[in-house]
Residue, then its C-alpha position, 0 to 999 in steps of 0.5 A: m779327750a784322749t790320753v798321753i802317755e810320756v815315757d822320760c828316757t832317762t829313768g823310765v818315768q812313765t807319765e799319763r795325761e791329757q792332750t792339751p788343746e792345741e794337741v787336739a788341733a793339731q790331731a785334728a789337722m793330721v786327720a783331715q789333711a790324710e783323708a784330703d790326702a787319699k781323695a785327691k789320690a782315688d780321684a788321680d788314680a779314677a781319672k788316670a783310669a778314666s784316660l788310660a780307658a780311653a785311649q785304648s777304646k781309640l787304639a781299638s777303634l784305630g782296628l788294632t787288636a786287644d794284644e796289640v794295644a796292652a803291648i803299645t801300653g803296657v796294660p792287658v785290656a779289658p774283656v769288651a761285651p759283644a754290641e751285640p748278643a750273638p744268634a740264638v741256636d736252635p736246639s731243633v737242628a743237631p749239629a752236622a757230625p764231624t767227618a774224618 
């Protein structure tokens, strides 16, 4: 079992003792509740992020630019990879020289 240090503030006497079974049970219950709360928050955060991504995707599918979607939602839109890769450049073809 874990130990508890009790301090009598009027005398300054410190007493060290083992936790009672009730204290052990109460601590275990608090730890379990904290873990459940953390999981619930993580789940809620994930659901919120998924909803935001879905909303941004729907706005983009309406033809809005990433800047417009960000202005509406207040959250910058993550860059999305292009659907098709860019065409390969033929290294044997020299680029055109710029004209002045």
